[in-house]
N, C-alpha and C positions, 0 to 999 in steps of 0.2 A: 502303573507304578507298583513296585513290590515293596510293601511296608509291613513290618512286624514290630511287636513290642516284647522286650524281654527284661527280666529282672536280674540284676547283678550286684555284687558287693565288692568292696575294695576299690583300688584305683584312686583313692582320695586320702584324706587325713585319717589317722587311727581312730577307730570307733565310729566311723561314718556309717550311717544306716544303709540298708539296701536301697538301691536306686532303680528307677524305671528308665531304661534307655530306649529311645525311639530309633528303631533300626530300619533303614531304608537303603536298599541296594541299588546303586546307580547302574544303568545298563551299559555305560561306557566308562573308560578311564576318566579321571577327573582332569579338567582343564585348570580350574582355579579353586583354591581353598582360602578361607578367611576366618579369623577368630574374632569374636566380639559379643557384646551384650545386645540382646534384643529386648525391647520394652513394649508393652502395650501402651498405645498413645490414645488419649481421649481428646478429641479436637472440639473446641467450643462451637456452639451453634450460631454465635453472633460476635461481632467485634466488641471490644471493651475489656474491662477487667475480668479475670477468670471468675471471680466471685459473683459476677453478674450473670454468668452463663446459666441457663436452666436445663440444657441438655447437651450431650456430647456424642460425637461420632467415633466409633472404635476404628483404630488403624494400627499398623505396626510401626515401630521406630527403631533406629539403630543405624549408625553410619555403615557398618560392615554388612548388615542385612540388606540395606538399600542397594549396595553395590552387588551383592549376591543375587538379589531379585532382578536387577537390571541386566546382569550378564546372562542369567538363566533365560530371560525373555529373548535374548539374542542368540539362543541356541547353544551356549556353552554349558558344559557339565560342571556344576559348582557344588562344593562342599562347604558347609558352615559349621563351626565348632563353638560350643558354649555350654553353660550350665543354666538350667531353669529350675523353678520350683515345681511343686506337684499340684499347682492350682489351676483354675480355669484360664487364667491369663497365659500360662505356659501351654495349655492345650490349644488355645486360640492361635498363639504364635506358631507352634509346630504345624498345626493344620494349614495355616496360611502359607508358610514357607515351603512345606512339602507340596502344597497345591501348586506352587510356582515351579516345581520340579527340582528343588534344591535337596541335595543329599544331607540329611540331618542325622545320619546313623551314629555320629559321635557326639550328639548333644545329650547330656545327662540331665534327667529330671529327678530332682531330689525332693521328696515330700517334706523333709525337715527344713527346707529353705524356701525363700519367697522370690517371686519374679518381680523385677523392677517395672515401674510404669511412670508415665508422665502425663501432665495436663498441658495442653497447648491452646493458647488463645488465638484470636484473630485480630488483624489490624486493618482498619479501613484504608483502602488504597494500597494495600500490600506493605511489604517491608518485613522486618524481623519481629515475629510475634512473641508475646510473653510465654515462657515455658517454665513449668514447675516440675522438678524432678523428684521422684520417690525411688531412689536406687541405692542408697547407702546400705551396705551389708547385704546386697542382693546375692542371689545364687551365683551369678556370673562373676562377681568379685572374688569368689572362692576358688576359681580355676587355678590349678597348680601346674608347674612345668611337667611334673610326672604324669599328668593326664594326657599328654600328647601321644597319640598313636603314630610313632615315627614312620613305619612303612606306609600307612594310609596317607599321612601328610606328604611324604616325598614321592608318592605315586602321582601327585598333581604336577603339572608343568609350571604353575605360577602360584605365588602367594601374594594376596593383597592385604596390607596391614595399615592400620591407622593409629594415631596417637590416643584415641579414645580408650581402646581396650587396655593399653599400657597404663593409663591413668587411674583405672578402677581401684587398684590395690598393688602393694609391692609384689605379691605373687603373680598378679597378671602382668606386671612389668617384666618379671623374670620369664614368664611364659612367652611373652612377645619376643624377647631377646633370643630365647632358645629356638622358637619357631623360625626366626630369620636365619639364625646360625645353621640350623639343620638344612634349610632350603639352599643356602649359599653353598654348603658343603656338598649338596647333591647336584649342584650345577643348575638349579632352577632359577627362573627370573622372579624378581620381587618388585612390587610397586608399594609406595608409601605415601599416604596423605596425612600431613601433620594433624589436621582436624583438632585444633587446640580447644581444650576445656579447662580454663584457668581455675575454676572452682574445685576441680578434682585433684589439683596439685598443691603441695604444701606451700610453695613459694613460686613466683614467676621464674626465678633463677633455676630452680630444680626442674621446672617444666622445660625451659630452654635447653638445659644440658641434656635431659633425658630424650627429648624429641630429636635434637640434632644427632645424638648418638644412634638412635634408631634409624634416622634418615641415612646415616653413613653406611648402613648395612644394605641399603636398597639399591636397585638398579635404576628405577624410575621414581623420581621424587616430584610430588604434585602440590606445592604450597600455593596458597592464595597470596596476593601481594602484601596485604597487611600482616598476615602470618609471617611471611618471609622477612619483612622489615623488622618485626619483633625478634625473630629467631636469629637473624644474621647481623643486624645492625646496619644493613645496607638499604638504600632508598629505592634504587631502580631495579626493574625486573632482571635486567642483564647482570647486575651485580649479585642479586640473590641467586640467580642460576649459577653464576661463577663460583659462589661460595660452596654450593653443594657439589658441584663438579670437582672442585679441589678436594673435597672430602670423600670422593669415591663414586658419586652417582654417574652413570653413563648417560642419562637423559634427565633434564629438569624442565618441567613445564610449569610456568608461573601463571596462575589464573588472575585475570584482570577484570573480572566482573563483566559489565556490559561492553567493555572494550575488547573482550576476547581473551587471548592468552599469548604469552611469549614462550618460545621453546629454544633450548640449546642442548646439543648432545653429540655423541659420536655413534654413527650407525654404519655398520659394514666398513669400518676403518675410515670413514669420511665424516668430517665435521658438518653438522647441520645446525641452522638457527633461523629464526624468523618470527613473524607476528601473524596470528590469525585473528581477523576481526570477529566480534561477537555477532550473534544473530538478532534481528529486531524482535522485540517483545511487545505485544499489543497492550498487555496489562500485567503488572507484577501482582500476584496474589499472595505468594509466600516464598521467601528466599531459602528456607530450610530445605536441604536436600539437593541444592543445585550443584554443590561440589561433588557429591556422590554420583550424580548423573554425569558430570564431567568425567569422573574416573571410569565410569562404565564405558563411555565412548572411547576413551584413550586405550584402556586395557583391551577391549574387544577388538579394536582395529589393529593394535600392535601385535596381538597374538595371532591375528589373521594374516600378518605379513604386510599390512598396509604401511605407507610412508608416515613419517612423524607428522607432516603437515596434514595429511588426511585424518590421522588419529585425533589431532587437536581440533580439527574442524568438526569431526563427529562429536567430540566431547563438548564443544561449545554449543552445538545444536541441541544435544540432549539437556545440557544445563539450562538453556533458554526455555525448553519445554517444562522443565521442573519448576521454574519460578512462576508458571502460569496456572498452577493447580494448588489445591489446598493441602493435600497430604504429601508425604515424602516420596511415594512411589507411583502415583497416578500418571506422572509425566514420563515415566520410563517406557520406551517404545517396544513394540514387538518387532521381530525381524522384518515382517512385511512392510511396516511403516518406515523402517530404516531404508529398505530398498526403494520404496516409493519416493523417498526424499533424495535418492541418489547418493547416499552416504554409506 
């Protein structure tokens, strides 16, 4: 891996101090780019309230970085864009992501800002763990539309976006919109996962409006069924998919949890739709990251020219792996594991 570090100034707000930019040159053209906040995650050593934990295990967290790691493990050349502080958490995140083979050449490390982090609890028997975020005013929330390197972004053939990055701040929302517009204008494909974070939006109505507007710019939209019901006002997976197709999506895949997923779209001028069942899970340990794993499966398969049904099946398989491990990325497979599973 060819990695260097350089100092630069400018590219941000007036008066911004010099910044350390982690430069990493990918050996091949980019397949996928994603924007988003990475956080250091501290996972509790035992089930129960966070305040009862006596030790924590360090991990990475972030919807977009989860997807970036998963795609990189499957052999895709992935670029991730963000801002970090100049602290040890930033160095940990960069070392981990670069170690996965991700191009972090456009990540800005600003010593005047701080990196976000989170504390994550454990739940006996699995389920949704308690999570405590420390991200308000983080370096990532200061990302500006003008920070986008347009030639670098549009050199990639695909953009994966989520509703999390857009929710961090008004300027991140504008950055998300601009990145989607640039990729659409360049004729690149775009996937979008709503990934709702209600606490980051001023009101539920603003969240609904903003997320649906972003989804309307994407080719592939990947809502969960509960997200879809909130965002569209429709109850069934078929109706949720119909809503987003009417608003411009070429393909909609509605995640149904243990029941698998429903898909509806147009591929090669032909209508396709169907249901893919979920994969059996021996024990649910932690549901966080399952949707990101699903996105990894879908994106990697579609970019490889696989059928929609095959892509959804791969997504369901990776999502099932994700809920059986404690961290967000331990369940993301290597290419050899995917091939061994016949997916």
